[in-house]
C-alpha positions in Angstrom: 107.8 -73.2 14.8 105.2 -71.7 12.5 105.4 -73.0 8.9 104.6 -70.3 6.3 102.5 -71.4 3.3 102.9 -68.0 1.6 105.8 -67.2 -0.8 108.4 -64.6 0.2 106.6 -61.8 -1.7 107.6 -58.9 0.5 111.3 -59.8 0.3 111.3 -59.9 -3.5 109.1 -56.8 -3.8 111.5 -54.8 -1.5 114.5 -56.0 -3.6 112.7 -54.6 -6.7 112.0 -51.3 -5.0 115.7 -50.9 -4.2 116.6 -51.8 -7.8 114.0 -49.4 -9.2 115.3 -46.6 -6.9 118.9 -47.2 -8.2 117.7 -47.1 -11.8 115.7 -44.0 -11.3 118.7 -42.3 -9.6 121.0 -43.3 -12.5 118.6 -42.1 -15.1 118.2 -38.7 -13.4 121.9 -38.3 -13.1 122.6 -39.3 -16.7 120.0 -37.5 -18.6 117.7 -35.7 -16.3 114.8 -37.9 -17.5 112.4 -39.2 -15.0 111.3 -42.8 -15.1 107.8 -42.8 -13.9 106.4 -46.0 -12.4 102.7 -46.6 -12.8 100.9 -48.1 -9.8 97.3 -48.3 -8.8 95.0 -45.3 -8.9 94.1 -44.3 -5.3 90.4 -43.5 -6.2 88.5 -45.8 -8.5 84.8 -45.9 -9.4 83.0 -49.1 -8.8 80.9 -50.6 -11.5 78.4 -53.4 -12.0 79.2 -55.4 -15.1 76.4 -56.2 -17.6 74.5 -59.0 -15.9 73.1 -61.7 -18.3 70.7 -64.4 -17.2 71.6 -67.5 -19.3 68.2 -69.1 -18.6 66.9 -66.7 -21.3 68.7 -68.9 -23.9 66.3 -71.8 -23.0 63.2 -69.7 -22.9 60.1 -70.8 -24.8 59.7 -67.3 -25.9 61.8 -66.6 -29.1 62.0 -62.9 -28.3 63.6 -63.6 -25.0 66.2 -66.0 -26.6 67.1 -63.4 -29.2 67.4 -60.7 -26.5 69.7 -62.9 -24.4 71.9 -63.6 -27.4 72.0 -59.9 -28.3 72.9 -58.9 -24.7 75.9 -61.3 -24.8 77.2 -59.9 -28.1 76.7 -56.3 -27.0 78.5 -56.8 -23.7 81.4 -58.5 -25.5 81.6 -55.6 -28.0 81.1 -52.6 -25.6 82.7 -53.9 -22.4 84.8 -57.0 -23.2 83.6 -58.1 -19.8 80.2 -59.3 -18.5 78.8 -61.6 -15.8 76.4 -64.5 -16.1 73.9 -66.1 -13.7 71.9 -69.3 -14.0 74.9 -70.7 -15.8 74.3 -74.3 -14.8 77.2 -74.8 -12.4 75.9 -75.7 -9.0 76.8 -73.7 -5.9 77.9 -76.9 -4.2 80.4 -77.6 -7.0 81.8 -74.0 -6.8 82.1 -74.2 -3.0 83.8 -77.5 -3.1 86.3 -76.3 -5.7 87.2 -73.3 -3.6 87.7 -75.5 -0.5 90.1 -77.7 -2.4 91.9 -74.7 -3.8 92.4 -73.2 -0.4 93.7 -76.6 1.0 96.3 -76.7 -1.8 97.5 -73.1 -1.2 97.9 -73.9 2.6 100.6 -76.4 1.8 104.0 -75.1 3.1 105.7 -72.9 0.5 108.8 -75.1 0.2 106.6 -78.1 -0.7 104.7 -76.1 -3.3 107.9 -75.0 -4.9 109.4 -78.5 -5.0 106.2 -80.5 -5.5 106.1 -82.7 -8.6 102.3 -82.4 -8.8 101.3 -82.0 -12.5 105.0 -81.3 -13.5 105.3 -78.4 -11.2 102.7 -75.8 -12.4 103.3 -73.6 -9.3 104.1 -69.9 -9.9 104.5 -67.0 -7.5 105.4 -63.3 -7.9 106.8 -62.2 -11.2 110.2 -63.9 -12.0 110.7 -61.6 -15.0 110.0 -58.3 -13.1 112.8 -55.8 -13.3 110.8 -53.0 -11.6 108.4 -52.9 -8.7 105.4 -52.0 -10.9 105.9 -55.3 -12.8 105.5 -57.4 -9.7 102.3 -59.4 -8.9 101.5 -60.0 -5.2 100.1 -63.5 -5.8 100.7 -67.2 -6.3 99.0 -69.6 -8.7 98.8 -73.1 -10.0 98.6 -73.2 -13.8 97.0 -76.5 -14.7 96.8 -77.9 -18.2 93.6 -79.9 -18.4 95.3 -82.7 -20.3 96.8 -83.7 -16.9 93.5 -84.4 -15.1 93.3 -88.0 -16.2 96.8 -88.7 -15.1 96.0 -89.9 -11.5 99.7 -90.6 -10.6 100.7 -87.0 -11.1 98.3 -85.7 -8.5 100.1 -87.3 -5.5 98.2 -86.7 -2.3 95.8 -84.2 -3.9 93.3 -86.8 -5.0 90.3 -84.8 -3.8 91.4 -81.8 -5.8 91.7 -83.9 -8.9 88.1 -85.2 -8.3 86.8 -81.6 -7.9 88.6 -80.4 -11.0 87.3 -83.5 -12.9 83.8 -82.2 -12.3 84.5 -78.5 -12.4 86.5 -78.3 -15.7 83.9 -80.0 -17.9 81.2 -77.7 -16.5 83.3 -74.6 -17.2 84.1 -75.9 -20.7 80.4 -76.3 -21.4 79.6 -72.7 -20.4 82.6 -71.2 -22.2 81.8 -73.1 -25.4 78.2 -72.0 -25.2 79.1 -68.3 -24.9 81.9 -68.5 -27.5 79.6 -70.2 -30.0 77.0 -67.5 -29.6 79.7 -64.9 -30.2 81.1 -66.8 -33.2 77.7 -67.3 -34.8 77.1 -63.6 -34.5 80.1 -63.1 -36.7 78.9 -65.6 -39.3 81.0 -68.6 -38.3 79.3 -72.1 -38.2 77.8 -73.0 -34.9 80.4 -75.7 -34.4 83.4 -73.6 -35.1 84.4 -73.1 -31.5 83.8 -76.8 -30.7 86.2 -77.8 -33.5 88.9 -75.3 -32.3 88.8 -75.7 -28.5 88.4 -78.9 -26.6 89.2 -80.0 -23.1 92.8 -81.0 -24.1 93.7 -77.4 -25.2 92.2 -75.5 -22.3 93.7 -74.9 -18.9 92.8 -73.8 -15.4 94.6 -71.3 -13.2 94.1 -71.4 -9.4 94.9 -68.0 -8.0 95.7 -66.9 -4.4 96.4 -63.3 -3.5 97.7 -63.2 0.1 96.9 -60.1 2.1 99.5 -57.4 1.5 101.1 -55.1 4.1 101.7 -52.5 1.5 99.0 -49.9 0.6 96.6 -50.8 -2.2 97.7 -48.0 -4.4 101.3 -49.1 -4.3 101.3 -52.7 -5.5 99.3 -55.0 -7.8 97.9 -58.4 -6.9 98.1 -59.1 -10.6 99.7 -56.6 -13.0 97.6 -55.0 -15.8 97.2 -57.3 -18.8 94.9 -58.8 -21.3 94.2 -62.5 -21.7 95.7 -64.4 -24.6 92.9 -66.9 -25.1 89.5 -66.9 -26.8 87.4 -66.5 -23.7 88.0 -66.6 -19.9 85.5 -67.5 -17.2 86.3 -66.4 -13.7 84.9 -67.7 -10.4 86.0 -65.4 -7.6 85.3 -64.9 -3.9 83.7 -61.7 -2.5 86.8 -59.9 -1.4 87.0 -57.9 -4.6 90.0 -56.3 -6.2 89.4 -56.9 -9.9 89.5 -53.8 -12.0 89.2 -53.2 -15.7 89.8 -50.4 -18.2 86.6 -48.7 -19.3 86.5 -45.5 -21.3 90.2 -44.9 -20.6 90.0 -45.2 -16.8 90.1 -48.0 -14.3 86.8 -49.2 -12.7 86.4 -51.7 -9.9 84.2 -54.7 -10.4 81.6 -55.2 -7.7 81.6 -58.9 -6.7 78.4 -60.8 -7.3 78.1 -64.1 -5.3 75.8 -65.7 -7.9 77.7 -64.8 -11.0 80.6 -66.0 -13.1 82.7 -63.3 -14.8 83.4 -63.6 -18.5 85.9 -61.7 -20.5 87.1 -61.7 -24.1 90.6 -62.7 -24.9 93.1 -61.5 -27.5 92.4 -64.3 -29.9 88.7 -63.5 -30.1 89.5 -59.8 -30.7 91.7 -60.7 -33.6 89.3 -63.4 -34.9 86.4 -60.9 -34.8 88.4 -58.1 -36.4 88.0 -56.0 -33.3 84.2 -56.5 -33.0 84.8 -57.9 -29.6 87.2 -56.3 -27.2 90.0 -57.9 -25.1 90.2 -55.4 -22.3 93.1 -54.7 -20.0 92.4 -55.7 -16.4 94.3 -56.1 -13.1 93.9 -57.1 -9.5 94.5 -54.7 -6.7 96.2 -56.1 -3.6 94.2 -56.2 -0.3 95.9 -55.2 2.9 93.4 -57.1 5.2 92.1 -60.2 3.4 93.3 -63.0 1.2 91.6 -63.3 -2.2 91.0 -66.5 -4.1 89.8 -67.0 -7.7 89.7 -69.7 -10.4 90.1 -68.8 -14.1 89.1 -71.2 -16.9 90.9 -70.3 -20.2 89.2 -71.4 -23.5 92.1 -72.0 -25.8 92.7 -73.7 -29.2 95.7 -75.8 -30.1 99.0 -74.1 -30.6 98.9 -74.8 -34.3 95.5 -73.1 -34.8 95.7 -70.2 -37.3 94.0 -67.0 -36.2 92.7 -64.9 -39.0 90.0 -62.1 -39.2 86.6 -63.2 -40.1 86.1 -60.6 -42.8 88.3 -58.8 -45.3 90.2 -56.6 -45.0 91.6 -58.2 -41.9 93.1 -55.9 -39.3 95.7 -58.5 -38.3 98.0 -60.7 -40.2 97.6 -64.5 -39.9 99.3 -66.0 -36.9 99.1 -69.2 -34.9 98.3 -69.4 -31.2 101.7 -70.9 -30.7 103.4 -68.0 -32.4 101.4 -65.6 -30.3 102.3 -67.2 -27.0 105.9 -67.4 -28.0 105.9 -63.7 -28.9 104.3 -62.8 -25.5 106.9 -64.8 -23.6 109.7 -63.1 -25.5 108.3 -59.6 -24.8 107.8 -60.3 -21.1 111.4 -61.7 -20.9 112.9 -58.7 -22.8 110.9 -55.7 -21.8 108.9 -56.9 -18.7 105.4 -56.8 -20.3 103.5 -58.1 -23.3 102.9 -56.0 -26.3 100.0 -58.2 -27.5 98.0 -57.8 -30.7 99.5 -54.6 -31.8 102.5 -56.6 -33.1 100.3 -58.3 -35.5 98.4 -55.3 -37.0 98.6 -55.0 -40.8 
């Protein structure tokens, strides 16, 4: 008997389709209003994100250092997304991390669900979805980095723990470097990010998008969203599927095997008074190939107060904990997050 490692995504998606059809039928009968469900656009232009060579930050030429810093700030402001090469994380480490990630996801589904590894960080699909267009065709392990040192909580996955023990500090170093450059550009002290975000407040998300029998324009691998942190760094394979909103339309990100993808989170947008942009993005399901990615989220403690760097501030003061709670409530009540607009003055 073949043991399936993938979650029952199709079963749950089809249940949501039936529920959506019933709701639509009821709405049409009651008030002749149509509930339109938004799915993927069938035709999307492909783009190459701004590519920044971080070796320029260590150049002996002052002009090159300044130009590299300026390129980072410009991309954060105009795109909210960019990619970096010569980031200091070895190809061997990235390859090893992906191999360990794939081994973890190949564990039988019932074991992933019941596993006590790291206090059960496993998630699949979208438990809060009430309509088919709120469903994500994916599974993930959401790992707080405070748990790395707890050897007992890793069970049999000791090699994964060893890989993350090396991978997470390397990602923290790159994310702090980039965030510090962006913060200094706003006038913050060069150690502001280091004081706000350390290894204990950040987390890692291991993502797996199983191949999907549905058409790509029908279902999301990951529903449209913005990130709730300061900065996210993504290591992805070459399957593709990541799309972002640019100039009010979706564009597909062309994978680059040598690059890490960086995107601005909601906290940085609020902290910068909208100088930097937290951009909506999504993952499109692939009908032929599985996709893997690893996201590192640079976060502060939940008690950290977020306030605009200059007056008048566009947003009222809020803590990261308050923001996360509000998002969770929105997703629970209406199926998606409202985000920063709730905190506008």
